Phi, psi and omega in degrees: 000128182289141178262125181258141181275127179283130182289147175280166179296324178297319178296319179296312181298318181295317181296316181296322181293336181272347183276064183261309180274147180304323180295320178294317179300313181293316182297318182296311185285327179290338181252000180279123181238011182259113181290348178294346179275352185304303184289319175302320178291324176297313180296332180277357177087010183294330182266015188267350186223075176295143182290138178282173175297141179262103181253133176242098183296325182293317180272344182072034182245163178219137181228153181237091183299141174287149179239109182305329182294316180288329177293319175299316179300316180297324178292323184284343184295340181284348180273102189304325184287352180248021182298322179298319180294317179298314180298322179295318180292318178304315181292337183271344183285127179297156178293153183212154175268004181279112185291333175297317179292318177302317180296322178297318181295320178293322177295321178295331181281341186298316181285352185272151173300147182301329181295337181273344189241021179300332177299334183281340185298309181295324176298311182297322177297318179295317179295321183292339179278348182266159175302137183245133183246324194247051176057029176294334178301325179294319180293319179295317179297317179299321178294320177298316180293327175296316178299322177297319179294338177267011178072012174267068186289334180295313178294322179298317180295321178299317181292316179297318180299320179295318179295321188263001189294129177291148179239152181297159175305122183288346179276159181275109182240078179273344181295134182249004180300143179294344179269352181283140181305142178292153175302147180244095178297157184231176175228171180285347189243150169294158189299323182293324178287325178301314180295318180298318181289325174302314181293317179297320179294324177297314179297323185278323191257332182301318181292333187251336181214065188298310183291322179295320179290321177299318178298323177298312179298322178297316179298317182295316180294317178300317181296316179298321179292323179294324178288348181270356181275151172288160182303330182268014182242036185295338179251014180262130182238019172277116187261001181057029182294339178294341178271308184273350175216077185304323182230133175293323175288165174296132184202145179302334180289338179290139177230135181283085185271327184205178179296338179298321176300315181298320180291321178298315180297313181297315181294320177302311183292318181293313181297319180295318182292319178295318183296332181287345187287327179190157176301323180296316179292324178299319178297320179294319180298311182297321179297319179295319180291320184284348176293332183273138188278352185290149180301318185296331178288324175294321178295321177294320179297318178296320179298314181295318181296000000 
């Protein structure tokens, strides 16, 4: 284990007095590799002012400034003997709308035990509900998978559900004619990221919480189908899945048109794998699928059976 030299008060005071210009501030923190500075810098207020998002209304642009302090914190998190200090600093940093800083905080939480980072769960849930621009979804997903690896599957499922949750069609569709296009629900993520997180969540959660994860996929698919109905079809459960998902199995006719396809594939694989483990589990899987009135759930149950 490497031994780190603890800074003296004179060294701390001198360093803080020199951090006047942005270039000096950035150079010092970007090159600092000693975790013994974590608490002195916290006490000196270095972690107290994360930079906000840089919005230019005239140009219509948005920027996410890097923060040397959060980058230093993320680097120091790998030193196991300083986990308490890292967790203390994470908890002391004010909330920010800067996604780079948010991603740094989540990266700093990854090497820590889940018991030390419970404060981050509610933060990450709140961030995941907001529009994401700078790949924050990847940081939230990685944190969720880390929690799963620490056996905190409940928090992991909450985060995954927030990331993958379907949203109503953002356009105004008051027309009820049967010829009018059906509503098109959306998600917070582009389809390729949606599929990647579905696969990552399957790898992380299926081994430790199979039935709970299957129930999550069922809820997500059911929600997406409900958002796909016209206003006058509240009691209609024909989902037209034979059109947008010709085969439950992998088939050339299938096309990845929306997140509904990704959920069907994930649910098919998860339900099939759970059902193979024992007759009792197979009965639970089929019962869960058959509880939902949609056509696609009956097709999935037949596939599993």
